C-alpha positions as a Markdown table, in Angstrom:
| # | Residue | x | y | z |
|---|---|---|---|---|
| 1 | Met | -0.5 | 25.7 | -20.0 |
| 2 | Ala | -2.4 | 23.5 | -17.8 |
| 3 | Asn | -5.8 | 24.3 | -17.0 |
| 4 | Ile | -7.6 | 25.0 | -13.8 |
| 5 | Thr | -11.4 | 24.6 | -13.3 |
| 6 | Val | -13.5 | 27.8 | -11.9 |
| 7 | Lys | -16.8 | 27.5 | -10.4 |
| 8 | Ile | -18.8 | 30.5 | -9.3 |
| 9 | Val | -21.6 | 29.9 | -7.0 |
| 10 | Thr | -24.2 | 32.1 | -5.5 |
| 11 | Pro | -26.7 | 31.4 | -2.7 |
| 12 | Glu | -29.3 | 30.5 | -5.6 |
| 13 | Lys | -27.3 | 28.3 | -8.1 |
| 14 | Ile | -24.1 | 27.4 | -9.4 |
| 15 | Tyr | -23.4 | 30.4 | -12.2 |
| 16 | Leu | -20.3 | 29.0 | -13.9 |
| 17 | Glu | -18.5 | 26.1 | -13.8 |
| 18 | Glu | -15.5 | 26.4 | -16.8 |
| 19 | Ser | -12.0 | 25.2 | -17.5 |
| 20 | Cys | -9.3 | 28.1 | -18.0 |
| 21 | Glu | -5.4 | 28.6 | -18.0 |
| 22 | Met | -5.6 | 31.4 | -15.2 |
| 23 | Val | -8.3 | 33.2 | -13.2 |
| 24 | Thr | -7.6 | 36.6 | -11.5 |
| 25 | Ala | -9.9 | 38.1 | -8.8 |
| 26 | Pro | -10.3 | 41.0 | -6.4 |
| 27 | Ser | -9.2 | 39.9 | -3.0 |
| 28 | Ser | -9.1 | 42.2 | 0.2 |
| 29 | Glu | -5.2 | 42.0 | -0.1 |
| 30 | Gly | -5.1 | 43.0 | -3.7 |
| 31 | Glu | -5.5 | 41.2 | -7.0 |
| 32 | Leu | -5.0 | 37.5 | -7.5 |
| 33 | Gly | -3.8 | 35.4 | -10.2 |
| 34 | Leu | -4.1 | 31.7 | -10.0 |
| 35 | Ser | -2.9 | 29.3 | -12.4 |
| 36 | Ala | -2.4 | 25.5 | -12.5 |
| 37 | Ser | 0.0 | 24.2 | -9.5 |
| 38 | His | -0.7 | 27.3 | -7.5 |
| 39 | Ile | -0.4 | 26.8 | -3.7 |
| 40 | Pro | -3.6 | 26.4 | -1.8 |
| 41 | Leu | -5.5 | 29.7 | -0.9 |
| 42 | Leu | -8.2 | 30.9 | 1.2 |
| 43 | Ala | -9.1 | 34.6 | 0.2 |
| 44 | Asn | -11.9 | 37.0 | 1.1 |
| 45 | Leu | -13.2 | 38.8 | -1.9 |
| 46 | Lys | -13.8 | 42.6 | -2.7 |
| 47 | Thr | -16.7 | 43.5 | -5.4 |
| 48 | Gly | -15.2 | 43.3 | -8.7 |
| 49 | Tyr | -14.4 | 41.5 | -11.9 |
| 50 | Ile | -13.4 | 37.8 | -11.9 |
| 51 | Lys | -11.7 | 37.1 | -15.0 |
| 52 | Leu | -11.1 | 34.0 | -16.7 |
| 53 | Tyr | -8.2 | 33.8 | -19.1 |
| 54 | Asn | -6.8 | 31.4 | -21.8 |
| 55 | Gly | -3.5 | 32.4 | -23.0 |
| 56 | Ser | -3.3 | 36.1 | -22.6 |
| 57 | Asn | -7.1 | 36.6 | -23.9 |
| 58 | Val | -9.9 | 37.5 | -21.3 |
| 59 | Ala | -12.1 | 34.5 | -22.1 |
| 60 | Lys | -14.7 | 35.8 | -19.7 |
| 61 | Glu | -15.4 | 38.6 | -17.5 |
| 62 | Ile | -18.2 | 38.4 | -14.2 |
| 63 | Phe | -18.7 | 41.1 | -12.0 |
| 64 | Val | -19.5 | 39.8 | -8.5 |
| 65 | Ala | -20.1 | 41.2 | -5.1 |
| 66 | Thr | -18.2 | 40.4 | -2.2 |
| 67 | Gly | -17.3 | 36.6 | -1.2 |
| 68 | Ile | -14.6 | 34.1 | -0.6 |
| 69 | Leu | -12.3 | 32.2 | -2.9 |
| 70 | Lys | -10.9 | 28.7 | -2.0 |
| 71 | Phe | -8.4 | 27.5 | -4.5 |
| 72 | Glu | -7.0 | 23.8 | -4.0 |
| 73 | Asn | -6.1 | 20.8 | -6.4 |
| 74 | Asp | -6.0 | 23.5 | -9.4 |
| 75 | Gln | -9.8 | 24.4 | -8.6 |
| 76 | Ala | -10.9 | 27.7 | -7.5 |
| 77 | Val | -14.2 | 28.0 | -6.0 |
| 78 | Ile | -15.9 | 31.3 | -5.5 |
| 79 | Leu | -18.4 | 31.8 | -3.1 |
| 80 | Thr | -20.3 | 35.4 | -3.6 |
| 81 | Glu | -23.5 | 37.2 | -2.4 |
| 82 | Lys | -24.4 | 37.9 | -6.2 |
| 83 | Ile | -23.5 | 38.4 | -9.7 |
| 84 | Ile | -23.9 | 41.9 | -10.9 |
| 85 | Asp | -25.6 | 42.7 | -14.4 |
| 86 | Leu | -23.7 | 46.1 | -14.7 |
| 87 | Lys | -25.7 | 46.5 | -17.9 |
| 88 | Asn | -29.0 | 46.7 | -16.2 |
| 89 | Leu | -28.0 | 48.8 | -13.1 |
| 90 | Asp | -30.3 | 51.5 | -12.3 |
| 91 | Gln | -27.9 | 54.0 | -11.5 |
| 92 | Ala | -30.4 | 56.3 | -9.5 |
| 93 | Asp | -31.1 | 53.6 | -7.1 |
| 94 | Leu | -27.3 | 53.0 | -6.9 |
| 95 | Asp | -26.6 | 56.9 | -6.2 |
| 96 | Lys | -29.5 | 56.4 | -3.4 |
| 97 | Asn | -27.9 | 53.7 | -2.1 |
| 98 | Ile | -24.5 | 55.6 | -1.9 |
| 99 | Thr | -26.1 | 58.6 | -0.2 |
| 100 | Glu | -27.8 | 56.4 | 2.4 |
| 101 | Gln | -24.2 | 54.6 | 3.2 |
| 102 | Asn | -22.7 | 57.8 | 3.7 |
| 103 | Lys | -25.4 | 59.0 | 5.9 |
| 104 | Lys | -25.2 | 55.7 | 8.0 |
| 105 | Ile | -21.4 | 56.2 | 8.2 |
| 106 | Ala | -21.7 | 59.6 | 9.5 |
| 107 | Glu | -24.3 | 58.3 | 12.1 |
| 108 | His | -22.0 | 55.3 | 13.3 |
| 109 | Leu | -18.9 | 57.8 | 13.5 |
| 110 | Lys | -21.1 | 60.1 | 15.7 |
| 111 | Asn | -22.3 | 57.5 | 17.9 |
| 112 | Gly | -19.0 | 55.7 | 18.4 |
| 113 | Asn | -20.1 | 52.3 | 16.9 |
| 114 | Asp | -16.8 | 50.8 | 15.4 |
| 115 | Lys | -18.6 | 47.6 | 14.3 |
| 116 | Lys | -21.3 | 49.0 | 12.6 |
| 117 | Leu | -19.3 | 51.9 | 11.2 |
| 118 | Asp | -16.8 | 48.8 | 9.4 |
| 119 | Glu | -19.8 | 47.3 | 8.1 |
| 120 | Ala | -21.1 | 50.5 | 6.5 |
| 121 | Gln | -17.9 | 51.4 | 5.1 |
| 122 | Ala | -17.5 | 48.4 | 3.6 |
| 123 | Gln | -21.1 | 48.4 | 2.0 |
| 124 | Leu | -19.9 | 51.8 | 0.5 |
| 125 | Glu | -16.7 | 50.5 | -0.9 |
| 126 | Ser | -18.8 | 47.9 | -2.6 |
| 127 | Leu | -21.2 | 50.3 | -3.7 |
| 128 | Gln | -18.3 | 52.5 | -5.2 |
| 129 | Ala | -16.7 | 49.7 | -6.8 |
| 130 | Ile | -20.2 | 48.8 | -8.7 |
| 131 | Lys | -20.6 | 52.4 | -9.9 |
| 132 | Ala | -16.7 | 52.7 | -11.0 |
| 133 | Ala | -17.4 | 49.7 | -13.0 |
| 134 | Ala | -21.0 | 50.6 | -14.5 |
C-alpha cells in the first residue's frame, strides 16, 4: 500500500510530520479513514484520537482537541487547538470544568442565547470526550 504524509500542527509548533499507510480522525460527521489516492477533503474535527496505521497496526495515537483536517495530494494536514496529554491530566480540574460547562448550558437555555448555548455544548462534548479517554 502506498504511503501518505500526516502533519499535525498546533498554534505553538508542528507537532508531528510522518509517513504512514492510513490515518483515522474523529470528524464532526463521523470517523474518517484516509489513505493514498483518497479524494480531496476538508473536515471539522472533534476532540479525539488521530491514529496512524502501517498495515493493520496502529503505529501512533495522538489525542487532539477540536480542529480542521485537510487532505489533498496524499497529504493530511491537521490543525488542532492542542495536543492533550491524557497521562498527566488533572481529573479534579476536568470534573470542575465539566460542572462549569453544565452551569453555562443551563444559563444559556434559560436566557435563550442559542449561539452561546451551541458553543457551550460543543465545549462540554470535548470535555466529556477527554474524560472518557482518560
